[in-house]
C-alpha positions in Angstrom: -3.3 5.8 1.4 -1.6 9.1 2.1 -1.9 8.6 5.9 -0.6 5.1 5.6 2.4 6.0 3.5 3.2 8.9 5.8 3.7 6.4 8.6 0.3 6.5 10.5 -0.5 3.4 12.4 -3.1 0.9 11.1 -5.6 1.8 13.9 -5.3 5.5 13.1 -5.9 5.0 9.4 -8.9 2.8 9.9 -10.4 5.3 12.4 -9.8 8.3 10.2 -11.1 6.7 7.0 -14.2 5.0 8.4 -13.5 1.8 6.6 -12.9 -1.8 7.7 -9.5 -3.3 8.0 -10.1 -5.8 5.3 -11.3 -3.1 2.9 -8.2 -1.0 3.6 -5.8 -3.8 3.0 -7.6 -4.8 -0.2 -7.4 -1.2 -1.5 -3.8 -0.9 -0.6 -3.1 -4.2 -2.5 -4.8 -2.7 -5.5 -2.7 0.4 -5.2 0.4 -1.7 -5.0 -0.6 -3.6 -8.1 -0.9 -0.4 -10.1 2.4 1.0 -8.8 4.1 -2.3 -9.7 2.8 -2.0 -13.2 4.1 1.5 -13.5 7.5 0.4 -12.2 7.6 -2.4 -14.8 6.6 -0.2 -17.8 8.2 3.1 -17.2 11.9 3.3 -16.7 11.7 7.0 -15.9 9.3 6.3 -12.9 10.9 3.1 -11.7 12.8 4.6 -8.8 9.9 6.6 -7.6 7.5 3.6 -8.0 9.8 1.4 -6.0 10.0 4.0 -3.2 6.1 4.2 -3.2 6.0 0.4 -3.0 8.2 0.4 0.1 6.0 3.0 1.8 2.8 1.1 1.1 4.0 -2.5 1.7 4.4 -2.5 5.5 2.6 -3.9 8.5 -0.7 -5.6 7.9 -0.5 -4.9 4.2 2.8 -6.8 3.9 1.6 -9.5 6.1 -1.5 -10.0 3.9 0.8 -10.9 0.9 2.7 -13.5 2.9 -0.5 -15.3 4.0 -2.3 -14.9 0.7 -5.3 -12.7 1.6 
């Protein structure tokens, strides 16, 4: 997650983590779900949570939401 949110390419993250692309996207979607819950329930962390969502929700992760994976 750190590599992805730091701007690494999908192929780089998959290669470094020794995981499948599908597993990576699934894990990131779970992270996004948790961050969204934090944003909804903690006004003090809302801004930071929204920034984290923007960093996570890009590329294939964002595309997976639009196609319903």
